[in-house]
N, C-alpha and C positions, 0 to 999 in steps of 0.2 A: 946539502942545507934547509934548505928553503925548500923541499921535498914535504924533510921531517917537518921541518914547521908549521905545513900544509895539513900534514895528514896526525902530525897533536892536534888543531883547532879541528877538522874531523870528526876527531875520540869527542873528541870535549864537544862540541854542539850534540853530535849522538851523545849522547849522556845526558846533555839537557833534558835533548827532545823523548828522550826515554824513560826521564824522570817528569819533564810534565804527559810526558802524556801517559805514564801511568798511577801520577796525579790525579787529573780529569776520570783516568779509567776507572777508580780510588774511589773521590767524589761522587760518583752516576746512584748509587744507592741510598748514599746518603743524604743525594741535593729529590731523589726521589721519598724516604722519607719523609721530609720538611715536608712538600705538596700535599703527601697526606695529609702531616699531623694540621700545615696549611687550613685546607681543605676542610677539620675535622674542627676545625676554634675556625672559620671563618674569617680567616685573618688573610689582610690584601696591606700590600703596601704601593708609598706613593713611589716607588721609580725603581728602580734594574739596583738603578745601588746604596737604596732605603731593603733592596731588594736582599739581598748582596751580604748585606754589615748585620741581617737578622739573619743570612744563615750560616755569617759566621761565629755569629751567639748560639745557633744550635749546639753547630755540632761541638759546639763546644761544652754546651753544655751533658751534647747526648750520650759524650766520651769523656765525663766526671761519672750518667750518671749507671754510669755499663759500670764503668773501676767498680761506683760506690759495693753495686750486689754482687759484683760477681766475688770480693773482696768478705761479703755476708760474713762483716766484723758486728753487726746489729740485727736489732732485730729485730728490726722495718726495711722498705727496699720505699726510692725511690722513684720518679719514674715520669715523661717529658709533658707534663702537665700544659696548662694555658702558660705562664712563665716560662716558656724554653725559650723562645724568642727574649725573651730577655738579662739583662744583666744584674746584679742582685741592688743592686746601686736606682736598677732607674724600679725596678721593682718598688722599694723604697722610698721614689720620689713620686710610686701614682700613686702609695693607695697610703701617704699619709693619716691616715687610720686613728686607733684612740690617742692614748695622754692628753685632748680636748686642745694642739695646741695655744688658742691665745685664747678660750675660752670660757666665764668661769663655772670656781666650785665650783657647788655644795658642797656649804660645809656638812649638813647632816646626813640621818635619814628623817623620817616622817618614826619610827618603828623601829622600836631591839629588838634584838634575836633572838627572838621567837621560836627557833628550832632548839636552842639554848639543852632541853628536857630530853630532852628526843631521842632518847638510849636503843631504843628497840629499828637497833638500823641490821636487816637486811642485808643479808653477802650479796645482793646484785641487783641493783634498776637499769632502768631502759624504757621513760622515754618514749622512745617510739616506735615499743613496740606495747605500749599502751596508749598506742592514737597521740600520745600528746606530741607531737613534734610532724613540720611538713615537714618538705622534699629540703635539702641543699638548693637556698640561693643563690644570686653572681653578682654583686655589686659593682661589677663590672670595670675602666678604668676611673672608680672615683675610692673614693675612700672615708666611709658611709657602715662601714663596719659595725660601726656602737651602733647607730641606727634599725642594722641587721642584726647585730643581738641582744638590743631593746628590745621588739622586735616577737624575737623567737619563746626567750622569758615571754612575754604577753602573751605567746599564743600559749606559750604551755601551763600558765595558773587558769586562767579562759575553760580551756578544756578541761581541766583536772577542778573546776566548779561547778559547770558548767552544761562541761558534756561534751560537747560542740569544738571544731580544731577547724581554724579558719582561719585559712592566709593572710595576716594584716598591711596596714601600710610605710614602708619604710621609707618612700616618696615627702607622706606627710610630714615627716618630720624633719625633717631633710628639710621642706620649703619654707614651713610652720614653729619651729621648736626659736625662737628667738635667739639661744644658749649655743645651737649648734649651727658647726659651720659648714657644711653639707657633707660638702667630699672632700673636706684638708678637719674634716674630724671631731672629736668630743667628746664628752663626756656617758657615758647608760646612765647615770640619777640624771644628769638635764635631759635627756629622755623621754626617763619616768614619770616629774616629774610636770612636763608636759603633756602628754598622754591624763592625769591629774588632774590641771587642770584644765584641760581641754573638754573633762569630761569623756572621754573615750579615744581612741582609733580608730579608722576606718580600713576596709577591708581592702590587699591589696585590690582586688575587680576593682574597686571603686573610684583608688588614688594608684593609675600604674607607673610600675617603677618607673626613668627612664635615664640612670645614670647622670645625671647635671644635676646639682640647684638651680628652683627655678622657683617664682614667687608662693604664697600660700595660695593654691584655690580651696580660696572658700567653702564652693559648694559644692565640692567634696569629704569636706570634713564637714557634712551634718550628715552620714549616714554611717552610727557609727556604726561599730561591728562589736567591741570590745569593753571595756575598762578594765581598772584600777582602783587603789586605795591608795596606796600610798609604797618603799618600798622603806626594805633595810638589810645593811651591810652584813656578811658573815665575820664574824673573825678573822684578820688579819691570823696569816704566814702561817694562819693552823687548819688542815687537810683531812682531822674530824669534821670540828665542824663546819665544813664545807660537806664531810660526808654528808650528816647532821641535813643538811639546807639539802640537799641533791638528791634526795631518801625521797622526799618532800615531793620535789618543781623544777623547773628548771630553771638554771646559777648561770646570767651573769660574767663572768670575766675580764680584766687585763689581760695581759700575754705580752712575751718576749719574741714577738714572729722574726726577728731578724738572724738570717743568718738562707745558704744554700739549700738545707738539710730543710731547713722547715720549710722553703714554698715550694720546692718542686717533692715531696711527703706525698707516696706513691700507696702508701698499702702497713699496714704492720704495728709490731708494740712503741712507738714515737718511744725514744732514748736523749733526745739531745746531738749534741753539743750546744749551750743553751743561754743565753749571755739573762741577763734582771732590767728587765727595761718594763715598757710600758707601746707595743709600737704600734698594735693591733685586741679589738674585743671581737671573744666566742662565748657560744653560748656550750657548760657539760648538759648538756643530757643522760650525765646515768653513769653507772665505778659497775665492779668487778676484779675482780679474778683469778687470769690463766692459770689453770690447774697443770703448770707443769714445773717446771725437773727446784723450780724456785717458787712457787705460787706466788709470780711476776701480781703485781693490783696495778690498775689503769681507770685510768678517766674514760670515757666518752662523750667525746667531743662532737659539734657541730661545729661550721668555716660556713664564709660565704662568700668563700672563693667559685664556685657554681659542682654540675655532679662530676667535675670529668678531675679535681681536682682529691688526695686520697684518697679513698674510699666511701665514692660515692657521698664526695664531698666535708665525710665526715674526718673522725680521726679518733686511733687509741694510743693515751702515753703515761705513760712510768708515775702512778697514784708510788706517794709515801716511798717517793727515793732518799737517803737520808743528808745527803752531802747537798740538795737543795730546801735547806727550810721554808723556803715561801714558796711548794711546787713547781717543780723543774716550769723552768721557761714560764718562770715569776705566779704563778696562771693562783697559786694562790693569795698572794698579796691581800688586793682586795675585788671577791667574790659583793656580787648585791644579787637582791629575786625583786619581782612585785608584792605587794602584797592585794589580796581581791577580799 
């Protein structure tokens, strides 16, 4: 009997060893992917324990993305972008972006909707191809999306009016706008008001981005590269009015970026799922139609998650989705644009 028990123990230990070995061997390709991803995004960890924790999160995200893409149920794919080693809660905590936080929100714009009578709408608009949009930038581990959205819209209208496309300084808005919360969010409208009152905004070359909130560098603000005269809101929850605005210039929006899929969007036409909220700010830089079986309409958005997110930092998202009166992911809830 003792001999049989000993054999049983050996068998159990052998199975455990085989399973552990299989797991270790199975992890090797995944760990290689993790190391490649770390090198690509220049990710470093404080110690082995933290690295192992991040690997497990990476593995979970990788498996989810692979399963989602293989299912092929949606018109977009997911990718291992710069959020691959973070949980959704961590991303939301690290990027407390749009929605204003505790900053005071302006009560009104400086003008009415000037494009209300603009009826000659082109079928397609792409301000990037027209030379009015800079490459996607990276806000880093800082909730400064409102500053980036405002800057992208100002860059656009400035190029349209002057013919010069100059990358502008979100860091100046973070440091110098008294109503900005820096890396903790704010309102795009407050950023526009600051630029108006300051008489302009410096170029990114003269006021470089640091991904942390600092003191206002007065010397750098003297070299103004662009000005605006005011800002206006697009009528809310009205994608036709939003088309009227985007047909004339890039437009800042607040959008609900919650959810695993939004954060790990890799390309294609994003169609949700979405909540209704203000958690992030982006810039609409165009619209058009995929002439597929459904003639699917889209918006083209510029993000500030870097060129590794989405399609070189940009997103295509469904337009005129009937089940979302405020636009998909609330994108039509409160659009606004600078005037010049």
